[in-house]
PDB file of N, CA, C and O in Angstrom, chain B, residues numbered from 101:
ATOM      1  N   MET B 101    -121.725  58.214  97.551  1.00  0.00           N
ATOM      2  CA  MET B 101    -122.507  58.236  96.134  1.00  0.00           C
ATOM      3  C   MET B 101    -121.970  57.090  95.584  1.00  0.00           C
ATOM      4  O   MET B 101    -120.774  57.142  95.298  1.00  0.00           O
ATOM      5  N   PRO B 102    -122.631  55.967  95.349  1.00  0.00           N
ATOM      6  CA  PRO B 102    -122.129  54.712  94.653  1.00  0.00           C
ATOM      7  C   PRO B 102    -121.969  55.100  93.193  1.00  0.00           C
ATOM      8  O   PRO B 102    -122.768  55.862  92.649  1.00  0.00           O
ATOM      9  N   THR B 103    -121.035  54.622  92.631  1.00  0.00           N
ATOM     10  CA  THR B 103    -120.732  54.647  91.113  1.00  0.00           C
ATOM     11  C   THR B 103    -120.495  53.100  90.531  1.00  0.00           C
ATOM     12  O   THR B 103    -119.769  52.239  91.029  1.00  0.00           O
ATOM     13  N   PHE B 104    -121.268  53.007  89.406  1.00  0.00           N
ATOM     14  CA  PHE B 104    -121.097  51.674  88.769  1.00  0.00           C
ATOM     15  C   PHE B 104    -120.613  51.936  87.320  1.00  0.00           C
ATOM     16  O   PHE B 104    -121.047  52.794  86.550  1.00  0.00           O
ATOM     17  N   THR B 105    -119.570  50.977  87.083  1.00  0.00           N
ATOM     18  CA  THR B 105    -118.907  51.233  85.805  1.00  0.00           C
ATOM     19  C   THR B 105    -119.128  49.868  85.128  1.00  0.00           C
ATOM     20  O   THR B 105    -119.052  48.818  85.766  1.00  0.00           O
ATOM     21  N   ALA B 106    -119.422  49.926  83.721  1.00  0.00           N
ATOM     22  CA  ALA B 106    -119.621  48.690  83.076  1.00  0.00           C
ATOM     23  C   ALA B 106    -118.258  47.930  82.618  1.00  0.00           C
ATOM     24  O   ALA B 106    -117.176  48.515  82.561  1.00  0.00           O
ATOM     25  N   SER B 107    -118.405  46.805  82.357  1.00  0.00           N
ATOM     26  CA  SER B 107    -117.213  46.189  81.996  1.00  0.00           C
ATOM     27  C   SER B 107    -116.855  46.313  80.724  1.00  0.00           C
ATOM     28  O   SER B 107    -117.697  46.269  79.827  1.00  0.00           O
ATOM     29  N   ARG B 108    -115.465  46.497  80.477  1.00  0.00           N
ATOM     30  CA  ARG B 108    -114.801  46.752  79.156  1.00  0.00           C
ATOM     31  C   ARG B 108    -115.014  45.658  78.331  1.00  0.00           C
ATOM     32  O   ARG B 108    -115.027  45.907  77.126  1.00  0.00           O
ATOM     33  N   LEU B 109    -115.197  44.420  78.706  1.00  0.00           N
ATOM     34  CA  LEU B 109    -115.428  43.216  77.953  1.00  0.00           C
ATOM     35  C   LEU B 109    -116.776  42.967  77.477  1.00  0.00           C
ATOM     36  O   LEU B 109    -117.018  41.966  76.803  1.00  0.00           O
ATOM     37  N   SER B 110    -117.727  43.869  77.803  1.00  0.00           N
ATOM     38  CA  SER B 110    -119.278  43.491  77.482  1.00  0.00           C
ATOM     39  C   SER B 110    -119.566  43.670  76.065  1.00  0.00           C
ATOM     40  O   SER B 110    -120.310  42.854  75.521  1.00  0.00           O
ATOM     41  N   SER B 111    -119.065  44.645  75.393  1.00  0.00           N
ATOM     42  CA  SER B 111    -119.540  44.961  74.047  1.00  0.00           C
ATOM     43  C   SER B 111    -118.426  45.927  73.324  1.00  0.00           C
ATOM     44  O   SER B 111    -117.485  46.416  73.950  1.00  0.00           O
ATOM     45  N   ASN B 112    -118.617  46.101  72.158  1.00  0.00           N
ATOM     46  CA  ASN B 112    -117.642  46.944  71.294  1.00  0.00           C
ATOM     47  C   ASN B 112    -117.783  48.436  71.778  1.00  0.00           C
ATOM     48  O   ASN B 112    -116.845  49.232  71.736  1.00  0.00           O
ATOM     49  N   ASP B 113    -119.006  48.733  72.229  1.00  0.00           N
ATOM     50  CA  ASP B 113    -119.026  50.289  72.671  1.00  0.00           C
ATOM     51  C   ASP B 113    -118.322  50.552  73.918  1.00  0.00           C
ATOM     52  O   ASP B 113    -117.965  51.702  74.173  1.00  0.00           O
ATOM     53  N   ASN B 114    -118.074  49.521  74.773  1.00  0.00           N
ATOM     54  CA  ASN B 114    -117.552  49.734  76.159  1.00  0.00           C
ATOM     55  C   ASN B 114    -115.928  49.522  76.279  1.00  0.00           C
ATOM     56  O   ASN B 114    -115.297  49.772  77.306  1.00  0.00           O
ATOM     57  N   ILE B 115    -115.409  49.068  75.181  1.00  0.00           N
ATOM     58  CA  ILE B 115    -113.999  48.536  75.295  1.00  0.00           C
ATOM     59  C   ILE B 115    -113.144  49.862  75.661  1.00  0.00           C
ATOM     60  O   ILE B 115    -112.366  49.747  76.608  1.00  0.00           O
ATOM     61  N   LEU B 116    -113.208  50.950  75.083  1.00  0.00           N
ATOM     62  CA  LEU B 116    -112.422  52.229  75.546  1.00  0.00           C
ATOM     63  C   LEU B 116    -113.096  53.112  76.554  1.00  0.00           C
ATOM     64  O   LEU B 116    -112.495  53.712  77.445  1.00  0.00           O
ATOM     65  N   TYR B 117    -114.412  53.146  76.344  1.00  0.00           N
ATOM     66  CA  TYR B 117    -115.103  54.241  77.256  1.00  0.00           C
ATOM     67  C   TYR B 117    -116.286  53.429  77.611  1.00  0.00           C
ATOM     68  O   TYR B 117    -117.233  53.319  76.832  1.00  0.00           O
ATOM     69  N   PRO B 118    -116.250  52.793  78.898  1.00  0.00           N
ATOM     70  CA  PRO B 118    -117.271  52.042  79.386  1.00  0.00           C
ATOM     71  C   PRO B 118    -118.427  53.023  79.944  1.00  0.00           C
ATOM     72  O   PRO B 118    -118.142  54.138  80.379  1.00  0.00           O
ATOM     73  N   ASP B 119    -119.720  52.546  79.903  1.00  0.00           N
ATOM     74  CA  ASP B 119    -120.722  53.364  80.518  1.00  0.00           C
ATOM     75  C   ASP B 119    -120.508  53.409  82.043  1.00  0.00           C
ATOM     76  O   ASP B 119    -119.848  52.567  82.652  1.00  0.00           O
ATOM     77  N   ARG B 120    -121.186  54.567  82.661  1.00  0.00           N
ATOM     78  CA  ARG B 120    -120.876  54.635  84.130  1.00  0.00           C
ATOM     79  C   ARG B 120    -122.247  55.379  84.463  1.00  0.00           C
ATOM     80  O   ARG B 120    -122.839  56.198  83.761  1.00  0.00           O
ATOM     81  N   ILE B 121    -122.620  54.849  85.801  1.00  0.00           N
ATOM     82  CA  ILE B 121    -123.895  55.510  86.411  1.00  0.00           C
ATOM     83  C   ILE B 121    -123.409  55.824  87.762  1.00  0.00           C
ATOM     84  O   ILE B 121    -122.796  55.012  88.455  1.00  0.00           O
ATOM     85  N   GLU B 122    -123.713  57.075  88.132  1.00  0.00           N
ATOM     86  CA  GLU B 122    -123.579  57.611  89.479  1.00  0.00           C
ATOM     87  C   GLU B 122    -124.993  57.714  90.142  1.00  0.00           C
ATOM     88  O   GLU B 122    -125.967  58.028  89.460  1.00  0.00           O
ATOM     89  N   ILE B 123    -125.084  57.476  91.330  1.00  0.00           N
ATOM     90  CA  ILE B 123    -126.284  57.513  92.045  1.00  0.00           C
ATOM     91  C   ILE B 123    -126.036  58.523  93.343  1.00  0.00           C
ATOM     92  O   ILE B 123    -125.078  58.281  94.077  1.00  0.00           O
ATOM     93  N   ASP B 124    -126.801  59.525  93.590  1.00  0.00           N
ATOM     94  CA  ASP B 124    -126.746  60.201  94.839  1.00  0.00           C
ATOM     95  C   ASP B 124    -128.023  60.326  95.412  1.00  0.00           C
ATOM     96  O   ASP B 124    -128.934  59.628  94.967  1.00  0.00           O
ATOM     97  N   ALA B 125    -128.232  61.152  96.382  1.00  0.00           N
ATOM     98  CA  ALA B 125    -129.490  61.282  97.109  1.00  0.00           C
ATOM     99  C   ALA B 125    -130.651  62.076  96.129  1.00  0.00           C
ATOM    100  O   ALA B 125    -131.852  61.896  96.333  1.00  0.00           O
ATOM    101  N   MET B 126    -130.241  62.813  95.239  1.00  0.00           N
ATOM    102  CA  MET B 126    -131.073  63.449  94.456  1.00  0.00           C
ATOM    103  C   MET B 126    -131.083  63.251  92.935  1.00  0.00           C
ATOM    104  O   MET B 126    -132.074  63.574  92.280  1.00  0.00           O
ATOM    105  N   ASN B 127    -130.090  62.771  92.419  1.00  0.00           N
ATOM    106  CA  ASN B 127    -130.059  62.493  90.999  1.00  0.00           C
ATOM    107  C   ASN B 127    -129.340  61.218  90.593  1.00  0.00           C
ATOM    108  O   ASN B 127    -128.558  60.637  91.345  1.00  0.00           O
ATOM    109  N   ILE B 128    -129.655  60.799  89.323  1.00  0.00           N
ATOM    110  CA  ILE B 128    -128.904  59.641  88.735  1.00  0.00           C
ATOM    111  C   ILE B 128    -128.147  60.435  87.514  1.00  0.00           C
ATOM    112  O   ILE B 128    -128.744  61.140  86.700  1.00  0.00           O
ATOM    113  N   THR B 129    -126.825  60.217  87.523  1.00  0.00           N
ATOM    114  CA  THR B 129    -126.033  60.705  86.161  1.00  0.00           C
ATOM    115  C   THR B 129    -125.548  59.579  85.497  1.00  0.00           C
ATOM    116  O   THR B 129    -124.964  58.673  86.092  1.00  0.00           O
ATOM    117  N   TYR B 130    -125.779  59.586  84.177  1.00  0.00           N
ATOM    118  CA  TYR B 130    -125.250  58.598  83.231  1.00  0.00           C
ATOM    119  C   TYR B 130    -124.300  59.245  82.449  1.00  0.00           C
ATOM    120  O   TYR B 130    -124.537  60.316  81.891  1.00  0.00           O
ATOM    121  N   TYR B 131    -123.038  58.547  82.362  1.00  0.00           N
ATOM    122  CA  TYR B 131    -121.988  59.054  81.504  1.00  0.00           C
ATOM    123  C   TYR B 131    -121.756  58.084  80.261  1.00  0.00           C
ATOM    124  O   TYR B 131    -121.486  56.900  80.465  1.00  0.00           O
ATOM    125  N   LYS B 132    -121.850  58.535  79.133  1.00  0.00           N
ATOM    126  CA  LYS B 132    -121.447  57.666  77.953  1.00  0.00           C
ATOM    127  C   LYS B 132    -120.201  58.283  77.299  1.00  0.00           C
ATOM    128  O   LYS B 132    -120.292  59.399  76.787  1.00  0.00           O
ATOM    129  N   GLY B 133    -119.059  57.614  77.294  1.00  0.00           N
ATOM    130  CA  GLY B 133    -117.838  58.265  76.828  1.00  0.00           C
ATOM    131  C   GLY B 133    -117.675  58.040  75.336  1.00  0.00           C
ATOM    132  O   GLY B 133    -118.200  57.092  74.752  1.00  0.00           O
ATOM    133  N   TYR B 134    -116.918  58.962  74.747  1.00  0.00           N
ATOM    134  CA  TYR B 134    -116.637  59.010  73.481  1.00  0.00           C
ATOM    135  C   TYR B 134    -115.274  59.416  73.058  1.00  0.00           C
ATOM    136  O   TYR B 134    -114.727  60.120  73.906  1.00  0.00           O
ATOM    137  N   VAL B 135    -114.618  59.200  72.080  1.00  0.00           N
ATOM    138  CA  VAL B 135    -113.308  59.479  71.730  1.00  0.00           C
ATOM    139  C   VAL B 135    -112.878  60.833  72.081  1.00  0.00           C
ATOM    140  O   VAL B 135    -111.755  60.983  72.562  1.00  0.00           O
ATOM    141  N   LEU B 136    -113.679  61.874  71.886  1.00  0.00           N
ATOM    142  CA  LEU B 136    -113.516  63.237  72.272  1.00  0.00           C
ATOM    143  C   LEU B 136    -114.677  63.588  73.291  1.00  0.00           C
ATOM    144  O   LEU B 136    -115.725  64.057  72.848  1.00  0.00           O
ATOM    145  N   GLY B 137    -114.505  63.362  74.690  1.00  0.00           N
ATOM    146  CA  GLY B 137    -115.281  63.810  75.531  1.00  0.00           C
ATOM    147  C   GLY B 137    -116.276  62.730  75.926  1.00  0.00           C
ATOM    148  O   GLY B 137    -116.041  61.528  75.807  1.00  0.00           O
ATOM    149  N   TYR B 138    -117.527  63.299  76.458  1.00  0.00           N
ATOM    150  CA  TYR B 138    -118.524  62.229  76.877  1.00  0.00           C
ATOM    151  C   TYR B 138    -119.828  62.971  76.886  1.00  0.00           C
ATOM    152  O   TYR B 138    -119.898  64.197  76.799  1.00  0.00           O
ATOM    153  N   LYS B 139    -120.872  62.155  76.999  1.00  0.00           N
ATOM    154  CA  LYS B 139    -122.253  62.707  77.055  1.00  0.00           C
ATOM    155  C   LYS B 139    -122.866  62.361  78.365  1.00  0.00           C
ATOM    156  O   LYS B 139    -122.837  61.188  78.736  1.00  0.00           O
ATOM    157  N   SER B 140    -123.454  63.342  79.145  1.00  0.00           N
ATOM    158  CA  SER B 140    -123.983  62.931  80.497  1.00  0.00           C
ATOM    159  C   SER B 140    -125.564  63.289  80.493  1.00  0.00           C
ATOM    160  O   SER B 140    -126.035  64.251  79.886  1.00  0.00           O
ATOM    161  N   THR B 141    -126.196  62.504  81.148  1.00  0.00           N
ATOM    162  CA  THR B 141    -127.669  62.568  81.257  1.00  0.00           C
ATOM    163  C   THR B 141    -127.983  62.514  82.743  1.00  0.00           C
ATOM    164  O   THR B 141    -127.586  61.581  83.441  1.00  0.00           O
ATOM    165  N   ILE B 142    -128.677  63.492  83.204  1.00  0.00           N
ATOM    166  CA  ILE B 142    -129.088  63.498  84.654  1.00  0.00           C
ATOM    167  C   ILE B 142    -130.476  63.439  84.794  1.00  0.00           C
ATOM    168  O   ILE B 142    -131.194  64.186  84.129  1.00  0.00           O
ATOM    169  N   ILE B 143    -131.010  62.489  85.728  1.00  0.00           N
ATOM    170  CA  ILE B 143    -132.418  62.352  85.849  1.00  0.00           C
ATOM    171  C   ILE B 143    -132.673  62.550  87.428  1.00  0.00           C
ATOM    172  O   ILE B 143    -132.090  61.847  88.253  1.00  0.00           O
ATOM    173  N   ALA B 144    -133.434  63.391  87.728  1.00  0.00           N
ATOM    174  CA  ALA B 144    -133.932  63.449  89.174  1.00  0.00           C
ATOM    175  C   ALA B 144    -134.529  62.369  89.719  1.00  0.00           C
ATOM    176  O   ALA B 144    -135.530  61.926  89.155  1.00  0.00           O
ATOM    177  N   ARG B 145    -134.000  61.697  90.995  1.00  0.00           N
ATOM    178  CA  ARG B 145    -134.618  60.515  91.440  1.00  0.00           C
ATOM    179  C   ARG B 145    -136.214  60.595  91.611  1.00  0.00           C
ATOM    180  O   ARG B 145    -136.923  59.594  91.504  1.00  0.00           O
ATOM    181  N   SER B 146    -136.655  61.729  91.855  1.00  0.00           N
ATOM    182  CA  SER B 146    -138.130  61.994  91.976  1.00  0.00           C
ATOM    183  C   SER B 146    -138.940  61.865  90.679  1.00  0.00           C
ATOM    184  O   SER B 146    -140.162  61.732  90.617  1.00  0.00           O
ATOM    185  N   ASN B 147    -138.020  61.928  89.585  1.00  0.00           N
ATOM    186  CA  ASN B 147    -138.762  61.719  88.221  1.00  0.00           C
ATOM    187  C   ASN B 147    -138.622  60.412  87.558  1.00  0.00           C
ATOM    188  O   ASN B 147    -138.947  60.277  86.379  1.00  0.00           O
ATOM    189  N   ILE B 148    -138.125  59.383  88.306  1.00  0.00           N
ATOM    190  CA  ILE B 148    -137.900  58.104  87.774  1.00  0.00           C
ATOM    191  C   ILE B 148    -139.497  57.427  87.649  1.00  0.00           C
ATOM    192  O   ILE B 148    -140.313  57.352  88.569  1.00  0.00           O
ATOM    193  N   ALA B 149    -139.662  57.007  86.356  1.00  0.00           N
ATOM    194  CA  ALA B 149    -140.859  56.270  86.143  1.00  0.00           C
ATOM    195  C   ALA B 149    -140.798  54.909  86.404  1.00  0.00           C
ATOM    196  O   ALA B 149    -141.643  54.326  87.083  1.00  0.00           O
ATOM    197  N   SER B 150    -139.546  54.218  85.742  1.00  0.00           N
ATOM    198  CA  SER B 150    -139.326  52.939  85.712  1.00  0.00           C
ATOM    199  C   SER B 150    -137.860  52.598  85.770  1.00  0.00           C
ATOM    200  O   SER B 150    -137.043  53.366  85.263  1.00  0.00           O
ATOM    201  N   VAL B 151    -137.483  51.474  86.367  1.00  0.00           N
ATOM    202  CA  VAL B 151    -136.153  50.752  86.254  1.00  0.00           C
ATOM    203  C   VAL B 151    -136.358  49.374  85.856  1.00  0.00           C
ATOM    204  O   VAL B 151    -137.160  48.641  86.435  1.00  0.00           O
ATOM    205  N   SER B 152    -135.676  49.026  84.918  1.00  0.00           N
ATOM    206  CA  SER B 152    -135.798  47.660  84.352  1.00  0.00           C
ATOM    207  C   SER B 152    -134.213  46.999  84.149  1.00  0.00           C
ATOM    208  O   SER B 152    -133.207  47.707  84.172  1.00  0.00           O
ATOM    209  N   ILE B 153    -134.195  45.869  83.996  1.00  0.00           N
ATOM    210  CA  ILE B 153    -132.802  45.092  83.621  1.00  0.00           C
ATOM    211  C   ILE B 153    -133.024  44.210  82.515  1.00  0.00           C
ATOM    212  O   ILE B 153    -133.936  43.386  82.577  1.00  0.00           O
ATOM    213  N   GLY B 154    -132.295  44.297  81.521  1.00  0.00           N
ATOM    214  CA  GLY B 154    -132.142  43.317  80.495  1.00  0.00           C
ATOM    215  C   GLY B 154    -130.994  42.614  80.646  1.00  0.00           C
ATOM    216  O   GLY B 154    -129.913  43.203  80.676  1.00  0.00           O
ATOM    217  N   THR B 155    -131.095  41.165  80.769  1.00  0.00           N
ATOM    218  CA  THR B 155    -129.829  40.200  80.998  1.00  0.00           C
ATOM    219  C   THR B 155    -129.514  39.372  79.886  1.00  0.00           C
ATOM    220  O   THR B 155    -130.353  38.789  79.198  1.00  0.00           O
ATOM    221  N   GLY B 156    -128.238  39.334  79.722  1.00  0.00           N
ATOM    222  CA  GLY B 156    -127.684  38.255  78.718  1.00  0.00           C
ATOM    223  C   GLY B 156    -126.966  37.197  79.454  1.00  0.00           C
ATOM    224  O   GLY B 156    -127.139  37.092  80.668  1.00  0.00           O
ATOM    225  N   ILE B 157    -126.206  36.437  78.841  1.00  0.00           N
ATOM    226  CA  ILE B 157    -125.587  35.345  79.395  1.00  0.00           C
ATOM    227  C   ILE B 157    -124.643  35.715  80.598  1.00  0.00           C
ATOM    228  O   ILE B 157    -124.629  35.085  81.655  1.00  0.00           O
ATOM    229  N   PHE B 158    -123.809  36.877  80.302  1.00  0.00           N
ATOM    230  CA  PHE B 158    -122.880  37.364  81.394  1.00  0.00           C
ATOM    231  C   PHE B 158    -123.147  38.779  81.922  1.00  0.00           C
ATOM    232  O   PHE B 158    -122.808  39.108  83.059  1.00  0.00           O
ATOM    233  N   PHE B 159    -123.717  39.546  81.132  1.00  0.00           N
ATOM    234  CA  PHE B 159    -123.787  40.979  81.383  1.00  0.00           C
ATOM    235  C   PHE B 159    -125.236  41.283  81.315  1.00  0.00           C
ATOM    236  O   PHE B 159    -126.100  40.564  80.814  1.00  0.00           O
ATOM    237  N   ALA B 160    -125.409  42.533  81.927  1.00  0.00           N
ATOM    238  CA  ALA B 160    -126.944  42.984  81.906  1.00  0.00           C
ATOM    239  C   ALA B 160    -127.016  44.594  81.578  1.00  0.00           C
ATOM    240  O   ALA B 160    -126.090  45.320  81.940  1.00  0.00           O
ATOM    241  N   ASP B 161    -128.055  45.076  80.940  1.00  0.00           N
ATOM    242  CA  ASP B 161    -128.329  46.368  80.758  1.00  0.00           C
ATOM    243  C   ASP B 161    -129.265  46.951  81.850  1.00  0.00           C
ATOM    244  O   ASP B 161    -130.208  46.311  82.316  1.00  0.00           O
ATOM    245  N   VAL B 162    -128.947  48.166  82.211  1.00  0.00           N
ATOM    246  CA  VAL B 162    -129.977  49.087  83.076  1.00  0.00           C
ATOM    247  C   VAL B 162    -130.715  49.968  82.143  1.00  0.00           C
ATOM    248  O   VAL B 162    -130.115  50.693  81.349  1.00  0.00           O
ATOM    249  N   ILE B 163    -132.059  49.918  82.226  1.00  0.00           N
ATOM    250  CA  ILE B 163    -132.894  50.766  81.646  1.00  0.00           C
ATOM    251  C   ILE B 163    -133.570  51.705  82.722  1.00  0.00           C
ATOM    252  O   ILE B 163    -134.184  51.238  83.682  1.00  0.00           O
ATOM    253  N   ILE B 164    -133.427  52.969  82.515  1.00  0.00           N
ATOM    254  CA  ILE B 164    -134.029  53.931  83.443  1.00  0.00           C
ATOM    255  C   ILE B 164    -134.785  54.885  82.654  1.00  0.00           C
ATOM    256  O   ILE B 164    -134.260  55.484  81.716  1.00  0.00           O
ATOM    257  N   GLU B 165    -136.197  55.080  83.049  1.00  0.00           N
ATOM    258  CA  GLU B 165    -137.015  55.884  82.228  1.00  0.00           C
ATOM    259  C   GLU B 165    -137.681  56.891  83.184  1.00  0.00           C
ATOM    260  O   GLU B 165    -138.017  56.587  84.329  1.00  0.00           O
ATOM    261  N   SER B 166    -137.853  58.139  82.629  1.00  0.00           N
ATOM    262  CA  SER B 166    -138.309  59.232  83.606  1.00  0.00           C
ATOM    263  C   SER B 166    -139.644  59.604  82.987  1.00  0.00           C
ATOM    264  O   SER B 166    -139.977  59.233  81.862  1.00  0.00           O
ATOM    265  N   TYR B 167    -140.413  60.383  83.813  1.00  0.00           N
ATOM    266  CA  TYR B 167    -141.757  60.839  83.555  1.00  0.00           C
ATOM    267  C   TYR B 167    -141.709  61.766  82.518  1.00  0.00           C
ATOM    268  O   TYR B 167    -142.718  61.891  81.825  1.00  0.00           O
ATOM    269  N   GLY B 168    -140.690  62.461  82.276  1.00  0.00           N
ATOM    270  CA  GLY B 168    -140.598  63.356  81.071  1.00  0.00           C
ATOM    271  C   GLY B 168    -140.060  62.775  79.764  1.00  0.00           C
ATOM    272  O   GLY B 168    -139.627  63.458  78.836  1.00  0.00           O
ATOM    273  N   GLY B 169    -140.131  61.482  79.790  1.00  0.00           N
ATOM    274  CA  GLY B 169    -139.591  60.831  78.613  1.00  0.00           C
ATOM    275  C   GLY B 169    -138.147  60.475  78.324  1.00  0.00           C
ATOM    276  O   GLY B 169    -137.833  59.760  77.373  1.00  0.00           O
ATOM    277  N   ASN B 170    -137.301  60.984  79.157  1.00  0.00           N
ATOM    278  CA  ASN B 170    -135.889  60.543  79.118  1.00  0.00           C
ATOM    279  C   ASN B 170    -135.907  59.092  79.425  1.00  0.00           C
ATOM    280  O   ASN B 170    -136.648  58.501  80.211  1.00  0.00           O
ATOM    281  N   LYS B 171    -134.855  58.566  78.582  1.00  0.00           N
ATOM    282  CA  LYS B 171    -134.536  57.098  78.757  1.00  0.00           C
ATOM    283  C   LYS B 171    -133.093  56.818  78.753  1.00  0.00           C
ATOM    284  O   LYS B 171    -132.465  57.164  77.753  1.00  0.00           O
ATOM    285  N   ILE B 172    -132.437  56.210  79.776  1.00  0.00           N
ATOM    286  CA  ILE B 172    -131.081  55.942  79.971  1.00  0.00           C
ATOM    287  C   ILE B 172    -131.023  54.431  79.752  1.00  0.00           C
ATOM    288  O   ILE B 172    -131.726  53.678  80.425  1.00  0.00           O
ATOM    289  N   VAL B 173    -130.246  54.018  78.878  1.00  0.00           N
ATOM    290  CA  VAL B 173    -129.767  52.600  78.545  1.00  0.00           C
ATOM    291  C   VAL B 173    -128.449  52.324  78.713  1.00  0.00           C
ATOM    292  O   VAL B 173    -127.687  52.541  77.771  1.00  0.00           O
ATOM    293  N   ALA B 174    -128.021  51.870  79.773  1.00  0.00           N
ATOM    294  CA  ALA B 174    -126.619  51.653  80.271  1.00  0.00           C
ATOM    295  C   ALA B 174    -126.238  50.184  80.060  1.00  0.00           C
ATOM    296  O   ALA B 174    -126.824  49.326  80.720  1.00  0.00           O
ATOM    297  N   SER B 175    -125.358  49.870  79.240  1.00  0.00           N
ATOM    298  CA  SER B 175    -124.893  48.466  78.894  1.00  0.00           C
ATOM    299  C   SER B 175    -123.671  48.092  79.465  1.00  0.00           C
ATOM    300  O   SER B 175    -122.775  48.872  79.787  1.00  0.00           O
ATOM    301  N   GLY B 176    -123.663  46.653  79.599  1.00  0.00           N
ATOM    302  CA  GLY B 176    -122.494  46.120  79.907  1.00  0.00           C
ATOM    303  C   GLY B 176    -122.115  45.912  81.535  1.00  0.00           C
ATOM    304  O   GLY B 176    -120.938  45.828  81.887  1.00  0.00           O
ATOM    305  N   PHE B 177    -123.135  45.845  82.408  1.00  0.00           N
ATOM    306  CA  PHE B 177    -122.849  45.791  83.803  1.00  0.00           C
ATOM    307  C   PHE B 177    -122.888  44.263  84.212  1.00  0.00           C
ATOM    308  O   PHE B 177    -123.555  43.427  83.602  1.00  0.00           O
ATOM    309  N   LYS B 178    -122.061  43.981  85.363  1.00  0.00           N
ATOM    310  CA  LYS B 178    -122.357  42.572  85.785  1.00  0.00           C
ATOM    311  C   LYS B 178    -123.793  42.469  86.365  1.00  0.00           C
ATOM    312  O   LYS B 178    -124.377  43.484  86.743  1.00  0.00           O
ATOM    313  N   LYS B 179    -124.355  41.246  86.433  1.00  0.00           N
ATOM    314  CA  LYS B 179    -125.701  41.102  86.831  1.00  0.00           C
ATOM    315  C   LYS B 179    -125.904  41.608  88.241  1.00  0.00           C
ATOM    316  O   LYS B 179    -126.937  42.190  88.571  1.00  0.00           O
ATOM    317  N   ARG B 180    -124.854  41.364  89.100  1.00  0.00           N
ATOM    318  CA  ARG B 180    -125.164  41.712  90.561  1.00  0.00           C
ATOM    319  C   ARG B 180    -125.071  43.242  90.658  1.00  0.00           C
ATOM    320  O   ARG B 180    -125.621  43.792  91.611  1.00  0.00           O
ATOM    321  N   GLU B 181    -124.479  43.897  89.829  1.00  0.00           N
ATOM    322  CA  GLU B 181    -124.352  45.490  89.866  1.00  0.00           C
ATOM    323  C   GLU B 181    -125.653  45.974  89.335  1.00  0.00           C
ATOM    324  O   GLU B 181    -126.236  46.941  89.826  1.00  0.00           O
ATOM    325  N   ALA B 182    -126.118  45.262  88.287  1.00  0.00           N
ATOM    326  CA  ALA B 182    -127.443  45.875  87.743  1.00  0.00           C
ATOM    327  C   ALA B 182    -128.604  45.655  88.713  1.00  0.00           C
ATOM    328  O   ALA B 182    -129.561  46.426  88.783  1.00  0.00           O
ATOM    329  N   LYS B 183    -128.474  44.658  89.388  1.00  0.00           N
ATOM    330  CA  LYS B 183    -129.615  44.387  90.483  1.00  0.00           C
ATOM    331  C   LYS B 183    -129.449  45.545  91.569  1.00  0.00           C
ATOM    332  O   LYS B 183    -130.396  46.181  92.033  1.00  0.00           O
ATOM    333  N   GLU B 184    -128.197  45.713  91.882  1.00  0.00           N
ATOM    334  CA  GLU B 184    -127.929  46.669  92.950  1.00  0.00           C
ATOM    335  C   GLU B 184    -128.425  48.080  92.698  1.00  0.00           C
ATOM    336  O   GLU B 184    -128.952  48.788  93.556  1.00  0.00           O
ATOM    337  N   VAL B 185    -128.190  48.440  91.353  1.00  0.00           N
ATOM    338  CA  VAL B 185    -128.626  49.826  90.878  1.00  0.00           C
ATOM    339  C   VAL B 185    -130.193  49.639  90.814  1.00  0.00           C
ATOM    340  O   VAL B 185    -130.852  50.618  91.163  1.00  0.00           O
ATOM    341  N   MET B 186    -130.802  48.624  90.453  1.00  0.00           N
ATOM    342  CA  MET B 186    -132.339  48.590  90.455  1.00  0.00           C
ATOM    343  C   MET B 186    -132.899  48.668  91.895  1.00  0.00           C
ATOM    344  O   MET B 186    -133.973  49.222  92.129  1.00  0.00           O
ATOM    345  N   ASN B 187    -132.160  48.113  92.818  1.00  0.00           N
ATOM    346  CA  ASN B 187    -132.581  48.128  94.298  1.00  0.00           C
ATOM    347  C   ASN B 187    -132.465  49.485  94.799  1.00  0.00           C
ATOM    348  O   ASN B 187    -133.376  49.999  95.448  1.00  0.00           O
ATOM    349  N   LEU B 188    -131.350  50.106  94.516  1.00  0.00           N
ATOM    350  CA  LEU B 188    -131.045  51.485  95.023  1.00  0.00           C
ATOM    351  C   LEU B 188    -132.147  52.591  94.516  1.00  0.00           C
ATOM    352  O   LEU B 188    -132.529  53.548  95.190  1.00  0.00           O
ATOM    353  N   LEU B 189    -132.531  52.296  93.333  1.00  0.00           N
ATOM    354  CA  LEU B 189    -133.479  53.213  92.860  1.00  0.00           C
ATOM    355  C   LEU B 189    -134.921  53.031  92.986  1.00  0.00           C
ATOM    356  O   LEU B 189    -135.711  53.958  92.809  1.00  0.00           O
ATOM    357  N   THR B 190    -135.289  51.778  93.308  1.00  0.00           N
ATOM    358  CA  THR B 190    -136.713  51.454  93.571  1.00  0.00           C
ATOM    359  C   THR B 190    -137.144  51.283  95.010  1.00  0.00           C
ATOM    360  O   THR B 190    -138.333  51.160  95.305  1.00  0.00           O
ATOM    361  N   ILE B 191    -136.038  51.277  96.023  1.00  0.00           N
ATOM    362  CA  ILE B 191    -136.452  51.106  97.394  1.00  0.00           C
ATOM    363  C   ILE B 191    -136.087  52.467  98.095  1.00  0.00           C
ATOM    364  O   ILE B 191    -134.955  52.949  98.071  1.00  0.00           O
ATOM    365  N   ASP B 192    -137.093  52.988  98.675  1.00  0.00           N
ATOM    366  CA  ASP B 192    -136.869  54.363  99.364  1.00  0.00           C
ATOM    367  C   ASP B 192    -136.371  54.214 100.727  1.00  0.00           C
ATOM    368  O   ASP B 192    -136.142  55.210 101.413  1.00  0.00           O
TER     369      ASP B 192
END
């Protein structure tokens, strides 16, 4: 199961609690850390409607949308990692 963790240098939101995406055969799990705990969002791979990448100078955001209207916006990944996430989720 590949796990991708955002860079702590990418934005103020990621300094202490970087975004994290875990991908397995059935689901995508997104973790957003907070001072007290974290929020997790799970989307079944079969429900993915689209995957896109928004790039900046150094870092990229991964945007995953589901057919049910859920949207994951994970920020601060290296461009190479963002492309790898996109390839894993769009190629069967």
